[in-house]
N, C-alpha and C positions, 0 to 999 in steps of 0.2 A: 734798166736796160731798154733802149729804144725810146726813152722819154724825150721831151722837149729840152735841148740844151739851154735855151734862154730861161726856161722855168727853173731848170737846175741851178743855173748861175744866180738867179733872183733868190732862190732858197739859201744858197751858200752866202750871198751878200747879207740876207737878213740874219742868218746864224752868226756871221762874223760881226756884224753890228751889235747884236745882242751880247756877244762875248766881250766885246770892247766896252760896252756900257756897264756890264757887271764888273769888269776890272777897274773901270773909272769910279764906280761907286765904292769899291774897295779902297781906293786912294783919297776919297772925298774928304776924309778927316784932315788931310793936309791943308785943305782950303777953308777951314773953320776959322773962327776968331782965334787969335794967336794962343792964348791960354789953353783952349780946348785942343787945338792942333798939337801943341807941345805936350800936353798930358797924354793924348792918344799916341803920339810919336814915341814917347818914353815906353809905353807899353809895347809898341811895335818893336822897338829897339831891343827891349828885353826878350822878347820872343825870338828875335834874330839871334841874339847872344845864346839863348838856350839851344838853338839849332847848332850853333857853332860848338857848343860844349858837347853836344851829342856826336857831332861829326869828329871832334877830337878824340872822344872816348873810343870811336870805332877806327881810330888811326886814319881818318880821311883827311884830305886837304880841306882846310877851313876857308871858306870865302872871306875876303877882307871885311865885307859888311857885316859878318857874323862873328868876327873874332874879338872877343872882349879883351884879349891880352895886347891887342895892337891898336884899339880905338875906344873912344868913349860913346856913350848912348847919344849925346849931342852930335858928335861927328858922324855917327851912323845915320842919324836923321838927315844932316846936311848932305851926306854922300848919296842917300837914297833919293832925296829930292833932285839932286843935280844929275844923277846918272840914270835914274828910272822914271821918277814921277813927272819931272819938268818936260822932258822930251815927249812922253806919252801924252800928258795933258795938252801940250802945245799941238801935237798931231790931232788930238780929238777937237781942239778949237778950230783947226783948219776944215775939219769935216762939219762941225757944228758950231758956227760962230756964236750961238747963244751962250756957249760955255766960257767965253772970254772973262767974265767976272771970276770964275774959278781960277783961271791962270793968273789974273791980277792979285787975287788974294794969296795964292801960292808964292808969288814973287815977294809980296810983303812979308809973309811968314818966313820965307827964306832969308830976307834981310835981317829980320829980328833974330833969328837963330845964329846968324853970323856975328852979331854984335858982341 
């Protein structure tokens, strides 16, 4: 209360940047060499499917990305990349151009998953 608004905005900006970088590091496996990215992606897809199973057991609506009865692990990876990771990493590249190699690797891996 009564603090400097510019200082408060700067603190918020730093906090937001840190949160974005943590989320980016959580998705970094998608930008590894393809075999590594695919292996980690399969683990992530299985985790999402277990979440969907738990939601179904509780009579909740199951998110399409988590529903093993409607999609495969490979399709979950493709959908996650196109709907979540690619837009997020692209936005990060706009803020931090040094990240463009991550985006390039993600595009290559997405192409390989789609083959």
